[in-house]
C-alpha positions in Angstrom: -0.2 -0.2 -0.1 1.3 3.3 -0.9 1.0 5.2 2.8 1.7 8.8 1.2 1.8 10.7 -1.9 5.4 10.6 -3.0 7.2 12.8 -5.7 9.3 10.3 -7.0 6.0 8.2 -7.8 4.3 11.2 -9.0 6.7 12.3 -11.4 7.0 8.6 -12.8 3.0 8.6 -13.6 3.4 11.8 -15.0 6.3 11.4 -17.5 6.3 7.7 -17.4 9.6 7.3 -16.4 12.0 8.6 -13.6 13.0 12.3 -13.8 16.2 13.2 -12.3 17.0 16.7 -10.5 19.7 18.8 -11.4 20.7 21.4 -9.0 21.9 24.6 -10.2 23.3 27.9 -8.5 22.3 30.9 -10.6 24.0 33.1 -8.5 20.7 35.0 -7.0 21.0 36.5 -3.6 17.6 37.0 -1.0 15.8 40.1 -0.5 16.1 39.5 3.0 19.9 39.8 3.0 20.8 42.5 0.3 18.4 45.0 1.9 15.4 45.2 -0.4 13.4 43.2 2.8 15.9 43.2 5.4 19.5 42.4 6.1 21.0 39.4 7.8 18.5 36.7 6.4 16.5 34.1 8.5 18.2 32.9 11.3 18.3 29.4 10.7 20.0 30.0 7.0 23.1 28.8 6.1 22.6 27.5 2.4 25.2 25.2 2.7 22.9 23.0 4.8 21.3 21.9 1.5 23.3 22.9 -0.9 24.9 19.8 -3.1 28.8 20.5 -2.9 28.2 20.6 -6.8 26.0 23.4 -7.0 28.1 26.6 -7.3 27.4 29.7 -9.2 31.0 29.7 -10.3 30.1 27.9 -13.6 27.5 29.2 -16.2 24.0 27.8 -15.6 24.1 25.7 -18.8 27.4 24.3 -17.8 26.0 23.0 -14.2 23.2 21.7 -16.0 25.9 19.8 -18.6 28.0 18.7 -15.6 24.9 17.3 -13.8 23.2 15.6 -16.8 26.7 13.9 -17.3 26.7 12.5 -14.0 23.0 11.4 -13.6 23.2 9.5 -16.9 26.3 7.9 -15.9 25.2 6.8 -12.4 21.8 6.2 -12.7 20.8 6.0 -16.5 19.0 8.9 -16.3 17.0 9.8 -19.4 15.2 13.3 -18.5 15.7 16.0 -16.2 14.1 18.8 -14.3 16.3 21.8 -13.6 16.1 23.1 -10.0 17.0 26.5 -9.5 17.8 26.0 -5.5 19.8 28.8 -3.4 18.7 31.6 -2.4 15.6 33.3 -3.7 15.1 32.2 -7.7 12.8 35.0 -8.8 14.8 37.7 -7.2 15.7 39.5 -10.2 14.2 41.4 -13.5 11.7 39.2 -15.3 14.0 40.0 -18.4 16.9 38.0 -16.6 14.6 35.5 -15.4 13.5 34.7 -18.9 16.9 34.5 -20.1 18.1 31.9 -17.4 15.1 29.9 -17.3 14.8 29.4 -21.3 18.4 28.7 -21.4 17.9 25.7 -18.9 14.6 24.3 -21.0 16.6 24.6 -24.0 19.0 21.8 -23.0 18.0 18.8 -24.4 16.4 16.0 -22.4 15.2 18.9 -19.6 11.6 18.8 -19.3 10.7 21.2 -16.5 12.0 23.3 -13.9 11.5 23.9 -10.0 12.0 27.1 -8.9 13.1 28.2 -5.1 11.5 31.4 -4.1 10.2 33.6 -1.6 6.3 34.5 -1.7 7.1 38.2 -1.2 9.3 37.6 -4.6 6.8 37.6 -7.1 4.7 39.6 -9.1 2.2 39.5 -12.3 4.9 39.7 -14.7 6.8 36.9 -13.2 4.0 34.5 -12.8 3.1 35.7 -16.6 6.4 34.5 -17.5 6.1 31.2 -15.7 2.5 30.5 -17.0 4.0 31.0 -20.7 6.7 28.4 -20.2 4.1 26.3 -18.2 2.4 25.8 -21.4 5.1 23.2 -22.8 6.9 22.3 -19.9 6.7 21.0 -16.3 7.2 24.3 -14.3 7.1 24.3 -10.3 7.5 27.1 -8.2 8.2 26.3 -4.7 7.4 29.0 -2.0 9.4 29.3 1.3 7.0 29.6 4.0 8.6 27.9 6.9 5.8 28.7 9.4 2.2 29.4 9.4 2.6 31.5 12.2 3.3 35.6 12.1 5.1 35.2 15.3 7.4 32.4 13.9 8.2 34.4 10.8 9.2 37.5 12.9 11.3 35.4 15.3 13.1 33.9 12.5 13.7 37.3 10.8 11.4 36.0 7.8 10.9 39.4 6.3 7.1 38.6 5.4 4.3 37.4 7.0 1.7 34.3 6.1 -0.7 36.5 4.5 2.3 37.3 2.1 1.9 33.2 1.1 -1.6 33.4 0.9 -1.6 36.2 -1.7 1.7 34.6 -3.8 -0.8 31.3 -4.2 -3.8 33.2 -5.1 -1.6 34.8 -7.9 0.0 31.4 -9.2 -3.2 29.5 -8.8 -5.0 28.7 -12.2 -2.0 29.4 -14.2 -0.9 26.1 -15.4 2.2 26.4 -12.9 2.5 23.7 -10.3 2.5 25.4 -6.8 4.9 23.9 -3.5 5.2 25.0 -0.4 8.4 24.6 2.3 7.8 24.4 6.0 10.0 23.8 8.9 8.8 22.2 12.0 10.5 22.4 15.7 10.7 26.1 16.1 10.5 27.0 19.8 8.0 29.7 19.3 5.4 26.8 18.2 3.7 23.9 20.2 3.4 20.4 18.8 0.0 20.8 18.2 0.2 24.3 16.4 2.9 22.6 14.0 0.4 19.8 13.2 -2.0 22.6 12.4 0.1 23.7 9.4 -1.0 20.4 7.8 -4.5 21.7 7.9 -3.5 25.6 6.7 -1.4 24.0 3.7 -4.1 21.7 2.8 -6.8 24.6 2.9 -4.7 26.2 0.1 -4.2 24.9 -3.6 -0.7 23.8 -3.0 0.1 21.0 -4.9 3.5 19.9 -3.3 5.0 20.1 0.0 8.4 20.3 1.8 8.7 19.7 5.2 11.6 19.2 7.9 12.8 19.3 10.9 14.6 22.2 12.4 18.3 22.0 12.3 20.6 23.9 13.9 23.8 24.5 11.7 26.9 26.4 12.2 27.4 30.2 11.1 23.8 31.4 11.7 21.9 33.5 14.1 20.1 30.4 15.2 23.5 28.5 16.3 24.3 31.7 18.2 20.7 31.5 20.5 21.2 27.6 20.7 24.6 28.3 22.4 23.1 31.1 24.4 20.1 29.0 25.6 19.3 25.8 24.6 15.8 25.2 23.3 14.0 21.5 22.8 14.6 19.9 19.1 13.0 17.1 17.9 14.5 13.7 18.9 14.6 10.8 16.1 11.7 9.0 17.2 9.7 12.2 18.2 10.0 13.3 14.8 9.2 10.2 13.0 6.0 10.4 15.3 5.2 13.6 14.6 5.6 13.1 10.6 3.5 10.5 10.4 0.6 12.5 12.1 1.5 15.7 10.2 0.9 13.2 7.1 -2.4 11.8 8.6 -3.5 15.3 8.6 -2.5 16.3 5.0 -4.9 16.2 2.2 -4.2 13.3 0.1 -4.2 15.1 -3.3 -0.8 17.2 -1.8 2.6 15.5 -3.2 5.2 14.9 -0.7 8.7 16.2 -2.0 10.8 15.8 1.3 9.8 14.7 5.0 12.9 15.2 6.7 16.5 17.1 6.2 20.2 16.0 6.7 22.4 18.9 6.7 26.0 17.9 6.5 27.8 16.8 9.6 30.6 19.1 9.1 28.3 22.1 9.9 25.3 20.2 11.8 25.3 21.3 15.4 21.9 19.6 16.4 19.9 17.4 16.7 22.4 14.7 16.1 20.2 11.6 14.7 23.3 9.9 13.5 20.8 8.4 10.7 20.9 8.1 7.0 18.5 9.1 4.4 17.3 5.6 3.6 17.3 4.4 7.6 14.9 7.6 7.8 12.8 7.2 5.0 12.5 3.4 6.2 11.7 4.1 9.5 8.7 6.6 8.7 7.4 4.2 6.2 7.7 1.2 8.8 5.8 3.6 11.5 2.9 4.4 8.7 2.6 0.4 8.0 2.7 -0.3 12.1 0.0 2.4 12.7 -1.8 1.0 9.5 -2.1 4.8 8.9 -1.9 6.6 5.5 -1.9 10.5 4.3 -5.0 12.0 4.8 -6.6 9.6 7.1 -7.2 12.4 9.6 -7.6 14.9 6.6 -10.9 17.3 7.3 -11.5 19.4 4.2 -11.6 23.0 5.6 -12.1 26.3 3.8 -8.9 28.9 4.3 -11.2 31.2 6.4 -11.8 28.6 8.7 -8.4 27.7 9.8 -7.6 29.2 12.8 -3.8 29.7 13.6 -2.8 31.0 17.1 -6.1 32.5 17.9 -6.1 34.1 14.3 -8.0 33.2 11.1 -5.7 32.6 8.4 -7.0 35.1 6.0 
């Protein structure tokens, strides 16, 4: 039994074969770092915690893609690819520059689409119009970094936007042929576990098609690391997180595709939590917990209108 709606299965059903992601760094910055929105960035952010070592802005985008394709073809026999514009904010540029880079990536043979990581406060009608045009012939997924559905948490992490900004971005993008994704982090000390679970209800009430969720990690060279050193706060233990993510999956709409259910920052920069678990082991344990409880994605899902969702004492819209 398929216990949750995984990205790999979804993409294989869509294209008829496994499609591999090629990560590229197009040299973008972040409006929360360069002064457009603020300075310093989010307190947890060290892009090296999720960016592959091969993904660096030193090389032109097309060359990064070509190198990635060679590697994936050789190692996995890959035939089709999605280019993932990953580090920082990949719509934070004039639309003319975005079009040049996106089309350059899509012009590479065997590239079938793009995944674009960005912020909900860094999108507008012109940029959505460009993505809509590209989506007529390609798979286009825009991944909005939400991180939390609670404004007090967004303020705590110096996010630079509120939850309403995410809702507006989703509304602007919806119905344009563009796939909509969201990123969430579970474990901020500003939230109870029940509040973290309620994020599943909030996301499920919106036209979000894809979701990445992972545990909060404290990594080196971040403001969060300084706070953790000064006053340590609780983080998810391994078994605690497996239990949590299973309950989160139960509450999530069965139509949402889960792209990620945990994170593994490199050991060289990870401060906490130290689980000592590899990717395959974590996936196995989550799957086994779902089987043990005979549960599945959406088992506890209750369709709810966005305006009926109450977050931290306030309605979501």
